[in-house]
mmCIF file as gemmi writes it, N, C-alpha and C atoms, coordinates in Angstrom:
data_model
loop_
_atom_site.group_PDB
_atom_site.id
_atom_site.type_symbol
_atom_site.label_atom_id
_atom_site.label_alt_id
_atom_site.label_comp_id
_atom_site.label_asym_id
_atom_site.label_entity_id
_atom_site.label_seq_id
_atom_site.pdbx_PDB_ins_code
_atom_site.Cartn_x
_atom_site.Cartn_y
_atom_site.Cartn_z
_atom_site.occupancy
_atom_site.B_iso_or_equiv
_atom_site.pdbx_formal_charge
_atom_site.auth_seq_id
_atom_site.auth_asym_id
_atom_site.pdbx_PDB_model_num
ATOM 1 N N . MET Axp A 1 ? 138.038 234.816 80.229 1 0 ? 1 A 1
ATOM 2 C CA . MET Axp A 1 ? 139.478 234.976 80.718 1 0 ? 1 A 1
ATOM 3 C C . MET Axp A 1 ? 139.944 236.497 80.824 1 0 ? 1 A 1
ATOM 4 N N . PRO Axp A 2 ? 140.654 237.048 81.754 1 0 ? 2 A 1
ATOM 5 C CA . PRO Axp A 2 ? 140.985 238.328 81.511 1 0 ? 2 A 1
ATOM 6 C C . PRO Axp A 2 ? 142.089 238.8 80.454 1 0 ? 2 A 1
ATOM 7 N N . LEU Axp A 3 ? 141.483 240.387 80.061 1 0 ? 3 A 1
ATOM 8 C CA . LEU Axp A 3 ? 141.982 240.695 78.793 1 0 ? 3 A 1
ATOM 9 C C . LEU Axp A 3 ? 143.107 242.064 79.315 1 0 ? 3 A 1
ATOM 10 N N . ILE Axp A 4 ? 144.56 241.682 78.784 1 0 ? 4 A 1
ATOM 11 C CA . ILE Axp A 4 ? 145.398 242.68 79.329 1 0 ? 4 A 1
ATOM 12 C C . ILE Axp A 4 ? 145.514 243.684 77.833 1 0 ? 4 A 1
ATOM 13 N N . SER Axp A 5 ? 144.972 244.952 77.908 1 0 ? 5 A 1
ATOM 14 C CA . SER Axp A 5 ? 145.321 245.867 76.772 1 0 ? 5 A 1
ATOM 15 C C . SER Axp A 5 ? 146.208 246.899 77.205 1 0 ? 5 A 1
ATOM 16 N N . PHE Axp A 6 ? 146.937 247.311 75.937 1 0 ? 6 A 1
ATOM 17 C CA . PHE Axp A 6 ? 147.956 248.256 76.356 1 0 ? 6 A 1
ATOM 18 C C . PHE Axp A 6 ? 147.717 249.841 75.991 1 0 ? 6 A 1
ATOM 19 N N . LYS Axp A 7 ? 148.024 250.948 76.462 1 0 ? 7 A 1
ATOM 20 C CA . LYS Axp A 7 ? 148.105 252.415 76.265 1 0 ? 7 A 1
ATOM 21 C C . LYS Axp A 7 ? 148.625 252.29 74.818 1 0 ? 7 A 1
ATOM 22 N N . LYS Axp A 8 ? 149.901 251.789 74.815 1 0 ? 8 A 1
ATOM 23 C CA . LYS Axp A 8 ? 150.09 251.952 73.086 1 0 ? 8 A 1
ATOM 24 C C . LYS Axp A 8 ? 149.783 250.951 72.075 1 0 ? 8 A 1
ATOM 25 N N . ASN Axp A 9 ? 149.906 251.311 71.127 1 0 ? 9 A 1
ATOM 26 C CA . ASN Axp A 9 ? 149.353 250.499 69.892 1 0 ? 9 A 1
ATOM 27 C C . ASN Axp A 9 ? 150.063 248.874 69.876 1 0 ? 9 A 1
ATOM 28 N N . MET Axp A 10 ? 149.422 248.349 70.906 1 0 ? 10 A 1
ATOM 29 C CA . MET Axp A 10 ? 149.988 246.76 70.707 1 0 ? 10 A 1
ATOM 30 C C . MET Axp A 10 ? 148.754 245.993 70.769 1 0 ? 10 A 1
ATOM 31 N N . PRO Axp A 11 ? 148.767 244.665 70.213 1 0 ? 11 A 1
ATOM 32 C CA . PRO Axp A 11 ? 148.029 243.692 70.386 1 0 ? 11 A 1
ATOM 33 C C . PRO Axp A 11 ? 147.494 242.985 71.969 1 0 ? 11 A 1
ATOM 34 N N . ALA Axp A 12 ? 146.486 243.359 72.345 1 0 ? 12 A 1
ATOM 35 C CA . ALA Axp A 12 ? 145.884 242.706 73.573 1 0 ? 12 A 1
ATOM 36 C C . ALA Axp A 12 ? 146.371 241.407 73.686 1 0 ? 12 A 1
ATOM 37 N N . ILE Axp A 13 ? 146.418 240.953 75.27 1 0 ? 13 A 1
ATOM 38 C CA . ILE Axp A 13 ? 146.546 239.661 75.211 1 0 ? 13 A 1
ATOM 39 C C . ILE Axp A 13 ? 145.485 238.781 76.406 1 0 ? 13 A 1
ATOM 40 N N . GLU Axp A 14 ? 144.977 237.61 76.252 1 0 ? 14 A 1
ATOM 41 C CA . GLU Axp A 14 ? 144.138 237.084 77.018 1 0 ? 14 A 1
ATOM 42 C C . GLU Axp A 14 ? 144.994 236.372 77.787 1 0 ? 14 A 1
ATOM 43 N N . VAL Axp A 15 ? 144.799 236.178 79.369 1 0 ? 15 A 1
ATOM 44 C CA . VAL Axp A 15 ? 145.36 235.307 80.367 1 0 ? 15 A 1
ATOM 45 C C . VAL Axp A 15 ? 144.459 234.864 81.169 1 0 ? 15 A 1
ATOM 46 N N . PRO Axp A 16 ? 144.736 233.632 82.006 1 0 ? 16 A 1
ATOM 47 C CA . PRO Axp A 16 ? 143.931 232.8 82.926 1 0 ? 16 A 1
ATOM 48 C C . PRO Axp A 16 ? 143.637 233.871 84.056 1 0 ? 16 A 1
ATOM 49 N N . ALA Axp A 17 ? 143.038 233.827 84.822 1 0 ? 17 A 1
ATOM 50 C CA . ALA Axp A 17 ? 142.506 234.702 86.019 1 0 ? 17 A 1
ATOM 51 C C . ALA Axp A 17 ? 143.554 234.157 86.91 1 0 ? 17 A 1
ATOM 52 N N . GLY Axp A 18 ? 144.201 235.066 87.693 1 0 ? 18 A 1
ATOM 53 C CA . GLY Axp A 18 ? 145.167 234.768 88.585 1 0 ? 18 A 1
ATOM 54 C C . GLY Axp A 18 ? 146.521 234.364 88.363 1 0 ? 18 A 1
ATOM 55 N N . THR Axp A 19 ? 147.065 234.944 86.859 1 0 ? 19 A 1
ATOM 56 C CA . THR Axp A 19 ? 148.082 234.935 86.111 1 0 ? 19 A 1
ATOM 57 C C . THR Axp A 19 ? 148.905 236.139 86.974 1 0 ? 19 A 1
ATOM 58 N N . VAL Axp A 20 ? 150.196 235.792 87.202 1 0 ? 20 A 1
ATOM 59 C CA . VAL Axp A 20 ? 151.14 236.736 87.441 1 0 ? 20 A 1
ATOM 60 C C . VAL Axp A 20 ? 151.389 237.894 86.427 1 0 ? 20 A 1
ATOM 61 N N . LEU Axp A 21 ? 151.32 239.177 86.552 1 0 ? 21 A 1
ATOM 62 C CA . LEU Axp A 21 ? 151.415 240.109 85.378 1 0 ? 21 A 1
ATOM 63 C C . LEU Axp A 21 ? 152.657 240.119 84.63 1 0 ? 21 A 1
ATOM 64 N N . MET Axp A 22 ? 153.596 239.986 85.482 1 0 ? 22 A 1
ATOM 65 C CA . MET Axp A 22 ? 154.948 239.723 85.109 1 0 ? 22 A 1
ATOM 66 C C . MET Axp A 22 ? 155.114 238.743 84.113 1 0 ? 22 A 1
ATOM 67 N N . THR Axp A 23 ? 154.616 237.189 84.459 1 0 ? 23 A 1
ATOM 68 C CA . THR Axp A 23 ? 154.584 236.03 84.028 1 0 ? 23 A 1
ATOM 69 C C . THR Axp A 23 ? 153.877 236.171 82.458 1 0 ? 23 A 1
ATOM 70 N N . ALA Axp A 24 ? 152.529 236.841 82.434 1 0 ? 24 A 1
ATOM 71 C CA . ALA Axp A 24 ? 151.756 237.238 81.433 1 0 ? 24 A 1
ATOM 72 C C . ALA Axp A 24 ? 152.472 237.965 80.43 1 0 ? 24 A 1
ATOM 73 N N . LEU Axp A 25 ? 153.43 239.235 80.488 1 0 ? 25 A 1
ATOM 74 C CA . LEU Axp A 25 ? 153.988 239.83 79.817 1 0 ? 25 A 1
ATOM 75 C C . LEU Axp A 25 ? 155.12 239.238 79.151 1 0 ? 25 A 1
ATOM 76 N N . LEU Axp A 26 ? 155.683 238.49 80.084 1 0 ? 26 A 1
ATOM 77 C CA . LEU Axp A 26 ? 157.243 237.729 79.329 1 0 ? 26 A 1
ATOM 78 C C . LEU Axp A 26 ? 156.599 236.475 78.688 1 0 ? 26 A 1
ATOM 79 N N . GLU Axp A 27 ? 155.493 235.841 78.871 1 0 ? 27 A 1
ATOM 80 C CA . GLU Axp A 27 ? 155.292 234.698 77.837 1 0 ? 27 A 1
ATOM 81 C C . GLU Axp A 27 ? 154.596 235.251 76.611 1 0 ? 27 A 1
ATOM 82 N N . ALA Axp A 28 ? 153.851 236.469 76.445 1 0 ? 28 A 1
ATOM 83 C CA . ALA Axp A 28 ? 153.589 237.172 75.185 1 0 ? 28 A 1
ATOM 84 C C . ALA Axp A 28 ? 154.43 237.542 74.476 1 0 ? 28 A 1
ATOM 85 N N . GLY Axp A 29 ? 155.88 237.414 74.978 1 0 ? 29 A 1
ATOM 86 C CA . GLY Axp A 29 ? 157.116 238.057 74.792 1 0 ? 29 A 1
ATOM 87 C C . GLY Axp A 29 ? 157.214 239.677 74.351 1 0 ? 29 A 1
ATOM 88 N N . LEU Axp A 30 ? 156.765 240.054 75.735 1 0 ? 30 A 1
ATOM 89 C CA . LEU Axp A 30 ? 157.084 241.649 75.91 1 0 ? 30 A 1
ATOM 90 C C . LEU Axp A 30 ? 158.21 241.786 76.809 1 0 ? 30 A 1
ATOM 91 N N . PRO Axp A 31 ? 159.169 242.574 76.644 1 0 ? 31 A 1
ATOM 92 C CA . PRO Axp A 31 ? 160.118 242.67 77.427 1 0 ? 31 A 1
ATOM 93 C C . PRO Axp A 31 ? 159.95 243.391 78.785 1 0 ? 31 A 1
ATOM 94 N N . VAL Axp A 32 ? 160.494 243.009 80.202 1 0 ? 32 A 1
ATOM 95 C CA . VAL Axp A 32 ? 159.775 243.378 81.122 1 0 ? 32 A 1
ATOM 96 C C . VAL Axp A 32 ? 161.438 243.716 82.032 1 0 ? 32 A 1
ATOM 97 N N . ALA Axp A 33 ? 161.639 244.714 82.442 1 0 ? 33 A 1
ATOM 98 C CA . ALA Axp A 33 ? 162.546 245.153 83.17 1 0 ? 33 A 1
ATOM 99 C C . ALA Axp A 33 ? 162.975 244.548 84.631 1 0 ? 33 A 1
ATOM 100 N N . SER Axp A 34 ? 163.986 243.993 85.029 1 0 ? 34 A 1
ATOM 101 C CA . SER Axp A 34 ? 164.131 243.151 86.091 1 0 ? 34 A 1
ATOM 102 C C . SER Axp A 34 ? 165.521 242.95 86.382 1 0 ? 34 A 1
ATOM 103 N N . SER Axp A 35 ? 165.869 242.944 87.335 1 0 ? 35 A 1
ATOM 104 C CA . SER Axp A 35 ? 167.215 242.725 87.867 1 0 ? 35 A 1
ATOM 105 C C . SER Axp A 35 ? 167.328 241.482 89.08 1 0 ? 35 A 1
ATOM 106 N N . CYS Axp A 36 ? 166.129 240.994 89.427 1 0 ? 36 A 1
ATOM 107 C CA . CYS Axp A 36 ? 165.974 239.997 90.534 1 0 ? 36 A 1
ATOM 108 C C . CYS Axp A 36 ? 164.854 239.124 89.851 1 0 ? 36 A 1
ATOM 109 N N . ASP Axp A 37 ? 164.975 238.869 88.553 1 0 ? 37 A 1
ATOM 110 C CA . ASP Axp A 37 ? 164.146 238.027 87.94 1 0 ? 37 A 1
ATOM 111 C C . ASP Axp A 37 ? 162.738 237.58 88.615 1 0 ? 37 A 1
ATOM 112 N N . GLY Axp A 38 ? 162.143 238.662 89.053 1 0 ? 38 A 1
ATOM 113 C CA . GLY Axp A 38 ? 160.817 238.624 89.386 1 0 ? 38 A 1
ATOM 114 C C . GLY Axp A 38 ? 160.394 238.137 91.027 1 0 ? 38 A 1
ATOM 115 N N . ASP Axp A 39 ? 161.672 238.007 91.705 1 0 ? 39 A 1
ATOM 116 C CA . ASP Axp A 39 ? 161.883 237.928 93.021 1 0 ? 39 A 1
ATOM 117 C C . ASP Axp A 39 ? 161.311 239.136 93.95 1 0 ? 39 A 1
ATOM 118 N N . GLY Axp A 40 ? 160.97 240.27 93.557 1 0 ? 40 A 1
ATOM 119 C CA . GLY Axp A 40 ? 160.261 241.152 94.49 1 0 ? 40 A 1
ATOM 120 C C . GLY Axp A 40 ? 161.352 242.159 95.114 1 0 ? 40 A 1
ATOM 121 N N . VAL Axp A 41 ? 162.311 242.356 94.67 1 0 ? 41 A 1
ATOM 122 C CA . VAL Axp A 41 ? 163.389 243.064 95.035 1 0 ? 41 A 1
ATOM 123 C C . VAL Axp A 41 ? 163.774 244.345 94.303 1 0 ? 41 A 1
ATOM 124 N N . CYS Axp A 42 ? 163.841 244.211 93.14 1 0 ? 42 A 1
ATOM 125 C CA . CYS Axp A 42 ? 164.42 245.567 92.62 1 0 ? 42 A 1
ATOM 126 C C . CYS Axp A 42 ? 163.353 246.566 91.995 1 0 ? 42 A 1
ATOM 127 N N . ALA Axp A 43 ? 162.123 246.526 91.866 1 0 ? 43 A 1
ATOM 128 C CA . ALA Axp A 43 ? 161.039 247.356 91.549 1 0 ? 43 A 1
ATOM 129 C C . ALA Axp A 43 ? 161.273 247.755 90.055 1 0 ? 43 A 1
ATOM 130 N N . LYS Axp A 44 ? 162.106 246.984 89.096 1 0 ? 44 A 1
ATOM 131 C CA . LYS Axp A 44 ? 162.132 247.699 87.836 1 0 ? 44 A 1
ATOM 132 C C . LYS Axp A 44 ? 160.919 246.977 87.038 1 0 ? 44 A 1
ATOM 133 N N . CYS Axp A 45 ? 160.406 246.16 87.418 1 0 ? 45 A 1
ATOM 134 C CA . CYS Axp A 45 ? 159.334 245.618 86.718 1 0 ? 45 A 1
ATOM 135 C C . CYS Axp A 45 ? 157.607 246.304 86.678 1 0 ? 45 A 1
ATOM 136 N N . LYS Axp A 46 ? 157.955 247.671 87.296 1 0 ? 46 A 1
ATOM 137 C CA . LYS Axp A 46 ? 156.772 248.3 87.43 1 0 ? 46 A 1
ATOM 138 C C . LYS Axp A 46 ? 156.165 248.891 86.182 1 0 ? 46 A 1
ATOM 139 N N . ILE Axp A 47 ? 154.722 248.881 86.423 1 0 ? 47 A 1
ATOM 140 C CA . ILE Axp A 47 ? 154.06 248.828 85.106 1 0 ? 47 A 1
ATOM 141 C C . ILE Axp A 47 ? 152.772 250.101 85.961 1 0 ? 47 A 1
ATOM 142 N N . ILE Axp A 48 ? 152.68 250.897 84.752 1 0 ? 48 A 1
ATOM 143 C CA . ILE Axp A 48 ? 151.604 251.726 85.092 1 0 ? 48 A 1
ATOM 144 C C . ILE Axp A 48 ? 150.149 251.296 84.592 1 0 ? 48 A 1
ATOM 145 N N . ILE Axp A 49 ? 149.128 251.213 85.881 1 0 ? 49 A 1
ATOM 146 C CA . ILE Axp A 49 ? 147.802 250.851 85.495 1 0 ? 49 A 1
ATOM 147 C C . ILE Axp A 49 ? 147.118 251.918 85.083 1 0 ? 49 A 1
ATOM 148 N N . VAL Axp A 50 ? 146.514 251.938 83.508 1 0 ? 50 A 1
ATOM 149 C CA . VAL Axp A 50 ? 145.721 252.869 82.953 1 0 ? 50 A 1
ATOM 150 C C . VAL Axp A 50 ? 144.311 252.959 83.274 1 0 ? 50 A 1
ATOM 151 N N . ASP Axp A 51 ? 143.846 251.569 83.48 1 0 ? 51 A 1
ATOM 152 C CA . ASP Axp A 51 ? 142.557 251.13 83.686 1 0 ? 51 A 1
ATOM 153 C C . ASP Axp A 51 ? 142.293 249.852 84.344 1 0 ? 51 A 1
ATOM 154 N N . GLY Axp A 52 ? 141.254 249.538 85.114 1 0 ? 52 A 1
ATOM 155 C CA . GLY Axp A 52 ? 140.781 248.403 85.7 1 0 ? 52 A 1
ATOM 156 C C . GLY Axp A 52 ? 141.882 247.977 87.016 1 0 ? 52 A 1
ATOM 157 N N . LYS Axp A 53 ? 142.136 248.802 87.847 1 0 ? 53 A 1
ATOM 158 C CA . LYS Axp A 53 ? 143.065 248.892 88.822 1 0 ? 53 A 1
ATOM 159 C C . LYS Axp A 53 ? 142.219 247.694 89.857 1 0 ? 53 A 1
ATOM 160 N N . GLN Axp A 54 ? 141.091 247.94 89.817 1 0 ? 54 A 1
ATOM 161 C CA . GLN Axp A 54 ? 140.388 247.09 90.801 1 0 ? 54 A 1
ATOM 162 C C . GLN Axp A 54 ? 140.2 245.619 90.275 1 0 ? 54 A 1
ATOM 163 N N . ASN Axp A 55 ? 140.838 245.281 89.188 1 0 ? 55 A 1
ATOM 164 C CA . ASN Axp A 55 ? 140.915 243.962 88.739 1 0 ? 55 A 1
ATOM 165 C C . ASN Axp A 55 ? 142.028 243.287 88.699 1 0 ? 55 A 1
ATOM 166 N N . LEU Axp A 56 ? 142.953 243.784 89.906 1 0 ? 56 A 1
ATOM 167 C CA . LEU Axp A 56 ? 144.336 243.217 90.206 1 0 ? 56 A 1
ATOM 168 C C . LEU Axp A 56 ? 144.398 242.976 91.645 1 0 ? 56 A 1
ATOM 169 N N . SER Axp A 57 ? 145.221 241.66 91.992 1 0 ? 57 A 1
ATOM 170 C CA . SER Axp A 57 ? 145.18 241.212 93.277 1 0 ? 57 A 1
ATOM 171 C C . SER Axp A 57 ? 145.242 242.746 94.158 1 0 ? 57 A 1
ATOM 172 N N . ALA Axp A 58 ? 145.337 242.383 95.441 1 0 ? 58 A 1
ATOM 173 C CA . ALA Axp A 58 ? 145.342 243.393 96.36 1 0 ? 58 A 1
ATOM 174 C C . ALA Axp A 58 ? 147.024 243.549 96.641 1 0 ? 58 A 1
ATOM 175 N N . GLU Axp A 59 ? 147.54 244.465 96.944 1 0 ? 59 A 1
ATOM 176 C CA . GLU Axp A 59 ? 149.088 244.785 97.206 1 0 ? 59 A 1
ATOM 177 C C . GLU Axp A 59 ? 149.359 243.917 98.112 1 0 ? 59 A 1
ATOM 178 N N . ASN Axp A 60 ? 150.617 243.436 98.387 1 0 ? 60 A 1
ATOM 179 C CA . ASN Axp A 60 ? 150.968 242.641 99.33 1 0 ? 60 A 1
ATOM 180 C C . ASN Axp A 60 ? 152.209 243.324 100.214 1 0 ? 60 A 1
ATOM 181 N N . ASP Axp A 61 ? 152.624 242.687 101.191 1 0 ? 61 A 1
ATOM 182 C CA . ASP Axp A 61 ? 153.641 243.578 101.897 1 0 ? 61 A 1
ATOM 183 C C . ASP Axp A 61 ? 154.968 243.749 100.955 1 0 ? 61 A 1
ATOM 184 N N . THR Axp A 62 ? 155.524 243.005 100.266 1 0 ? 62 A 1
ATOM 185 C CA . THR Axp A 62 ? 156.529 243.214 99.431 1 0 ? 62 A 1
ATOM 186 C C . THR Axp A 62 ? 156.276 244.209 98.435 1 0 ? 62 A 1
ATOM 187 N N . GLU Axp A 63 ? 155.27 244.537 97.83 1 0 ? 63 A 1
ATOM 188 C CA . GLU Axp A 63 ? 154.907 245.575 96.83 1 0 ? 63 A 1
ATOM 189 C C . GLU Axp A 63 ? 154.883 246.83 97.645 1 0 ? 63 A 1
ATOM 190 N N . ASN Axp A 64 ? 154.099 246.754 99.06 1 0 ? 64 A 1
ATOM 191 C CA . ASN Axp A 64 ? 153.757 248.056 99.625 1 0 ? 64 A 1
ATOM 192 C C . ASN Axp A 64 ? 155.325 248.628 100.281 1 0 ? 64 A 1
ATOM 193 N N . PHE Axp A 65 ? 156.27 247.547 100.301 1 0 ? 65 A 1
ATOM 194 C CA . PHE Axp A 65 ? 157.568 248.048 100.689 1 0 ? 65 A 1
ATOM 195 C C . PHE Axp A 65 ? 158.171 248.533 99.708 1 0 ? 65 A 1
ATOM 196 N N . LEU Axp A 66 ? 158.282 248.076 98.355 1 0 ? 66 A 1
ATOM 197 C CA . LEU Axp A 66 ? 158.863 248.382 97.263 1 0 ? 66 A 1
ATOM 198 C C . LEU Axp A 66 ? 158.454 249.833 96.667 1 0 ? 66 A 1
ATOM 199 N N . ARG Axp A 67 ? 157.022 249.68 96.811 1 0 ? 67 A 1
ATOM 200 C CA . ARG Axp A 67 ? 156.334 251.202 96.465 1 0 ? 67 A 1
ATOM 201 C C . ARG Axp A 67 ? 156.841 252.636 97.505 1 0 ? 67 A 1
ATOM 202 N N . GLU Axp A 68 ? 157.349 252.184 98.624 1 0 ? 68 A 1
ATOM 203 C CA . GLU Axp A 68 ? 157.287 253.359 99.875 1 0 ? 68 A 1
ATOM 204 C C . GLU Axp A 68 ? 159.042 253.424 99.46 1 0 ? 68 A 1
ATOM 205 N N . LYS Axp A 69 ? 159.494 252.296 99.477 1 0 ? 69 A 1
ATOM 206 C CA . LYS Axp A 69 ? 161.052 252.519 99.041 1 0 ? 69 A 1
ATOM 207 C C . LYS Axp A 69 ? 161.602 253.301 97.725 1 0 ? 69 A 1
ATOM 208 N N . ASN Axp A 70 ? 160.998 253.171 96.757 1 0 ? 70 A 1
ATOM 209 C CA . ASN Axp A 70 ? 160.969 253.71 95.214 1 0 ? 70 A 1
ATOM 210 C C . ASN Axp A 70 ? 160.219 254.963 95.382 1 0 ? 70 A 1
ATOM 211 N N . GLY Axp A 71 ? 159.352 255.28 96.277 1 0 ? 71 A 1
ATOM 212 C CA . GLY Axp A 71 ? 158.577 256.698 95.85 1 0 ? 71 A 1
ATOM 213 C C . GLY Axp A 71 ? 157.387 256.419 94.729 1 0 ? 71 A 1
ATOM 214 N N . LEU Axp A 72 ? 157.061 255.262 94.686 1 0 ? 72 A 1
ATOM 215 C CA . LEU Axp A 72 ? 156.192 254.781 93.418 1 0 ? 72 A 1
ATOM 216 C C . LEU Axp A 72 ? 154.713 255.551 93.79 1 0 ? 72 A 1
ATOM 217 N N . SER Axp A 73 ? 154.227 256.19 92.699 1 0 ? 73 A 1
ATOM 218 C CA . SER Axp A 73 ? 152.646 256.771 92.562 1 0 ? 73 A 1
ATOM 219 C C . SER Axp A 73 ? 151.718 255.334 92.951 1 0 ? 73 A 1
ATOM 220 N N . SER Axp A 74 ? 150.529 255.487 93.071 1 0 ? 74 A 1
ATOM 221 C CA . SER Axp A 74 ? 149.504 254.621 93.574 1 0 ? 74 A 1
ATOM 222 C C . SER Axp A 74 ? 149.169 253.866 92.085 1 0 ? 74 A 1
ATOM 223 N N . GLU Axp A 75 ? 149.159 254.698 90.736 1 0 ? 75 A 1
ATOM 224 C CA . GLU Axp A 75 ? 149.006 254.043 89.828 1 0 ? 75 A 1
ATOM 225 C C . GLU Axp A 75 ? 149.713 253.144 89.157 1 0 ? 75 A 1
ATOM 226 N N . VAL Axp A 76 ? 151.044 252.925 90.04 1 0 ? 76 A 1
ATOM 227 C CA . VAL Axp A 76 ? 151.949 251.809 89.484 1 0 ? 76 A 1
ATOM 228 C C . VAL Axp A 76 ? 151.985 250.781 90.1 1 0 ? 76 A 1
ATOM 229 N N . ARG Axp A 77 ? 152.425 249.509 89.405 1 0 ? 77 A 1
ATOM 230 C CA . ARG Axp A 77 ? 152.188 248.408 90.312 1 0 ? 77 A 1
ATOM 231 C C . ARG Axp A 77 ? 153.588 247.543 89.718 1 0 ? 77 A 1
ATOM 232 N N . ILE Axp A 78 ? 154.027 246.515 90.959 1 0 ? 78 A 1
ATOM 233 C CA . ILE Axp A 78 ? 154.841 246.053 90.708 1 0 ? 78 A 1
ATOM 234 C C . ILE Axp A 78 ? 154.406 244.552 89.909 1 0 ? 78 A 1
ATOM 235 N N . SER Axp A 79 ? 154.993 244.187 88.9 1 0 ? 79 A 1
ATOM 236 C CA . SER Axp A 79 ? 154.409 243.23 87.91 1 0 ? 79 A 1
ATOM 237 C C . SER Axp A 79 ? 154.281 242.013 88.589 1 0 ? 79 A 1
ATOM 238 N N . CYS Axp A 80 ? 155.78 241.809 89.173 1 0 ? 80 A 1
ATOM 239 C CA . CYS Axp A 80 ? 156.258 240.382 89.575 1 0 ? 80 A 1
ATOM 240 C C . CYS Axp A 80 ? 155.068 239.883 90.904 1 0 ? 80 A 1
ATOM 241 N N . GLN Axp A 81 ? 154.62 241.028 91.575 1 0 ? 81 A 1
ATOM 242 C CA . GLN Axp A 81 ? 154.038 240.87 92.708 1 0 ? 81 A 1
ATOM 243 C C . GLN Axp A 81 ? 152.352 240.85 92.504 1 0 ? 81 A 1
ATOM 244 N N . THR Axp A 82 ? 152.028 241.207 91.081 1 0 ? 82 A 1
ATOM 245 C CA . THR Axp A 82 ? 150.433 241.578 90.902 1 0 ? 82 A 1
ATOM 246 C C . THR Axp A 82 ? 149.807 240.446 90.078 1 0 ? 82 A 1
ATOM 247 N N . ARG Axp A 83 ? 148.877 239.874 90.537 1 0 ? 83 A 1
ATOM 248 C CA . ARG Axp A 83 ? 148.046 238.813 89.671 1 0 ? 83 A 1
ATOM 249 C C . ARG Axp A 83 ? 146.811 239.36 89.046 1 0 ? 83 A 1
ATOM 250 N N . VAL Axp A 84 ? 146.345 239.271 87.989 1 0 ? 84 A 1
ATOM 251 C CA . VAL Axp A 84 ? 145.458 239.868 86.926 1 0 ? 84 A 1
ATOM 252 C C . VAL Axp A 84 ? 144.5 238.936 87.609 1 0 ? 84 A 1
ATOM 253 N N . GLN Axp A 85 ? 143.069 239.614 87.863 1 0 ? 85 A 1
ATOM 254 C CA . GLN Axp A 85 ? 141.982 239.005 87.871 1 0 ? 85 A 1
ATOM 255 C C . GLN Axp A 85 ? 140.721 239.332 87.028 1 0 ? 85 A 1
ATOM 256 N N . GLY Axp A 86 ? 140.91 240.417 86.318 1 0 ? 86 A 1
ATOM 257 C CA . GLY Axp A 86 ? 140.045 240.831 85.322 1 0 ? 86 A 1
ATOM 258 C C . GLY Axp A 86 ? 140.854 241.598 84.033 1 0 ? 86 A 1
ATOM 259 N N . ASP Axp A 87 ? 139.896 242.061 83.366 1 0 ? 87 A 1
ATOM 260 C CA . ASP Axp A 87 ? 140.275 243.141 82.42 1 0 ? 87 A 1
ATOM 261 C C . ASP Axp A 87 ? 141.207 244.646 82.781 1 0 ? 87 A 1
ATOM 262 N N . ILE Axp A 88 ? 142.34 244.748 82.367 1 0 ? 88 A 1
ATOM 263 C CA . ILE Axp A 88 ? 142.987 245.735 82.428 1 0 ? 88 A 1
ATOM 264 C C . ILE Axp A 88 ? 143.928 246.336 81.4 1 0 ? 88 A 1
ATOM 265 N N . THR Axp A 89 ? 144.045 247.762 81.441 1 0 ? 89 A 1
ATOM 266 C CA . THR Axp A 89 ? 145.022 248.456 80.513 1 0 ? 89 A 1
ATOM 267 C C . THR Axp A 89 ? 146.078 248.945 81.082 1 0 ? 89 A 1
ATOM 268 N N . ILE Axp A 90 ? 147.368 248.586 80.545 1 0 ? 90 A 1
ATOM 269 C CA . ILE Axp A 90 ? 148.561 248.845 80.88 1 0 ? 90 A 1
ATOM 270 C C . ILE Axp A 90 ? 149.548 249.986 80.378 1 0 ? 90 A 1
ATOM 271 N N . ASP Axp A 91 ? 150.427 250.338 80.992 1 0 ? 91 A 1
ATOM 272 C CA . ASP Axp A 91 ? 151.504 251.065 80.136 1 0 ? 91 A 1
ATOM 273 C C . ASP Axp A 91 ? 152.86 250.864 80.775 1 0 ? 91 A 1
ATOM 274 N N . ALA Axp A 92 ? 154.006 250.877 80.298 1 0 ? 92 A 1
ATOM 275 C CA . ALA Axp A 92 ? 155.335 251.088 80.847 1 0 ? 92 A 1
ATOM 276 C C . ALA Axp A 92 ? 156.316 252.22 80.381 1 0 ? 92 A 1
ATOM 277 N N . THR Axp A 93 ? 157.186 252.51 81.116 1 0 ? 93 A 1
ATOM 278 C CA . THR Axp A 93 ? 157.871 253.526 80.313 1 0 ? 93 A 1
ATOM 279 C C . THR Axp A 93 ? 159.104 252.882 79.563 1 0 ? 93 A 1
ATOM 280 N N . TYR Axp A 94 ? 159.435 251.658 79.487 1 0 ? 94 A 1
ATOM 281 C CA . TYR Axp A 94 ? 160.517 251.125 78.843 1 0 ? 94 A 1
ATOM 282 C C . TYR Axp A 94 ? 159.789 250.503 77.487 1 0 ? 94 A 1
ATOM 283 N N . TRP Axp A 95 ? 158.551 250.761 77.384 1 0 ? 95 A 1
ATOM 284 C CA . TRP Axp A 95 ? 158.14 250.057 76.204 1 0 ? 95 A 1
ATOM 285 C C . TRP Axp A 95 ? 158.094 251.215 74.82 1 0 ? 95 A 1
């Protein structure tokens, strides 16, 4: 199972492959910013991918739209639109 590690000193979490990143974080008890409850509207659930970008699902049309609309850099993913396929290391500005 994929391992989600954190840039900050937080315990890693193991999740089944294909799990939505936002869901994995919320189920682990971590706060995830959102005003749309994960519907892919607000982009507040953005997560910085420190390592393992290749182990995430491809960006979908919703995520590409939100990235362009909000001027997000390529290392940022929208957690409600991203599935974990392998090991990653992440960070967020609100942790």
